[in-house]
C-alpha positions as CSV (number, residue, x, y, z in Angstrom):
1,X,-2.9,5.2,-6.7
2,X,-3.1,1.4,-7.0
3,X,-5.6,-0.7,-5.0
4,X,-4.9,-4.3,-4.2
5,X,-7.4,-6.9,-2.9
6,X,-6.1,-10.4,-2.0
7,X,-8.2,-13.5,-1.6
8,X,-7.8,-17.3,-1.4
9,X,-6.3,-17.8,2.0
10,X,-7.6,-20.5,4.4
11,X,-6.8,-23.5,6.5
12,X,-5.1,-26.5,4.8
13,X,-3.3,-29.6,5.9
14,X,0.4,-30.1,5.4
15,X,1.1,-31.3,1.9
16,X,-2.0,-29.5,0.5
17,X,-2.4,-26.6,-1.9
18,X,-3.9,-23.1,-2.0
19,X,-4.1,-20.5,-4.7
20,X,-4.0,-16.8,-3.7
21,X,-5.2,-14.1,-6.0
22,X,-4.5,-10.3,-6.0
23,X,-6.7,-8.1,-8.0
24,X,-5.2,-4.7,-8.9
25,X,-7.1,-1.5,-9.9
26,X,-6.3,2.1,-10.3
27,X,-3.0,3.3,-12.0
28,X,-2.1,-0.2,-13.2
29,X,0.0,1.2,-16.1
30,X,2.5,2.5,-13.5
31,X,3.0,-1.1,-12.1
32,X,6.3,-2.6,-13.2
33,X,6.2,-5.7,-11.0
34,X,4.0,-7.6,-8.5
35,X,5.2,-9.5,-5.5
36,X,4.0,-11.6,-2.7
37,X,5.3,-11.2,0.9
38,X,4.4,-13.1,4.0
39,X,4.5,-12.4,7.7
40,X,4.4,-15.1,10.3
41,X,3.5,-14.4,13.9
42,X,6.3,-12.7,15.8
43,X,8.5,-12.4,12.6
44,X,9.3,-9.8,10.1
45,X,7.6,-9.6,6.8
46,X,9.6,-11.5,4.2
47,X,9.5,-11.6,0.4
48,X,8.3,-14.8,-1.2
49,X,8.0,-14.3,-5.0
50,X,8.0,-11.6,-7.7
51,X,6.8,-11.3,-11.3
52,X,7.8,-8.5,-13.6
53,X,5.7,-6.8,-16.2
54,X,7.7,-8.8,-18.8
55,X,6.8,-12.0,-17.1
56,X,10.1,-12.8,-15.4
57,X,9.8,-14.6,-12.1
58,X,11.9,-14.9,-9.0
59,X,11.4,-16.8,-5.7
60,X,12.8,-16.9,-2.2
61,X,14.7,-20.1,-1.5
62,X,12.2,-21.1,1.1
63,X,9.4,-21.4,-1.5
64,X,11.2,-22.2,-4.7
65,X,9.9,-25.4,-6.3
66,X,6.7,-25.3,-4.3
67,X,5.2,-21.9,-5.1
68,X,4.4,-20.5,-8.5
69,X,3.6,-16.8,-9.2
70,X,1.7,-15.9,-12.4
71,X,-0.5,-13.2,-13.8
72,X,-3.6,-12.7,-15.9
73,X,-3.2,-9.3,-17.5
74,X,-6.8,-9.4,-18.8
75,X,-8.1,-9.7,-15.3
76,X,-5.4,-7.5,-13.7
77,X,-4.8,-10.4,-11.3
78,X,-1.7,-11.9,-9.9
79,X,-1.8,-15.4,-8.5
80,X,0.4,-17.4,-6.1
81,X,-0.1,-21.1,-6.4
82,X,1.2,-22.8,-3.3
83,X,1.8,-26.6,-3.4
84,X,3.2,-29.0,-0.8
85,X,2.5,-26.5,1.9
86,X,4.3,-26.9,5.2
87,X,3.3,-25.7,8.7
88,X,6.1,-23.1,8.5
89,X,4.3,-21.5,5.5
90,X,1.6,-20.3,8.0
91,X,1.5,-16.5,7.7
92,X,-0.5,-13.6,6.5
93,X,0.3,-13.2,2.8
94,X,0.4,-9.7,1.3
95,X,0.3,-8.6,-2.3
96,X,2.7,-5.8,-3.3
97,X,2.7,-3.6,-6.3
98,X,6.0,-2.1,-7.4
99,X,5.5,1.1,-9.4
100,X,7.4,3.7,-11.3
101,X,6.7,7.2,-10.2
102,X,4.4,6.2,-7.4
103,X,4.9,4.6,-4.0
104,X,4.8,0.8,-3.6
105,X,1.3,-0.4,-2.6
106,X,0.1,-3.2,-0.3
107,X,-3.0,-5.2,0.0
108,X,-4.8,-5.9,3.2
109,X,-3.4,-9.5,3.5
110,X,-4.9,-12.9,3.6
111,X,-4.3,-15.6,6.3
112,X,-2.9,-18.9,5.3
113,X,-2.8,-21.6,8.0
114,X,-1.1,-25.0,7.5
115,X,-1.8,-27.7,10.0
116,X,0.5,-30.5,10.7
């Protein structure tokens, strides 16, 4: 199994920044990529960003150029740096571990609220 714990959410004004962190533990050697998803009130969960074990990154068009996903392998931590935040970025943000041979795993989520 893989356990994921997110942190770093909060309340920020439009134009501000936040950095989310996701610490992974357990069968980390089975993880081939990490991703961030988000779910706004009344909407479906949507993918935001992904980073592979090799360090390749990919972003949803809605966040590209404003969000940066990165990882610190020594700390088993994946980050999501969010800059120039907009009210429409308000959502619960979830960390997701994509594995080989195991199910995908989710963290408990962290709330991000952007005020206008």
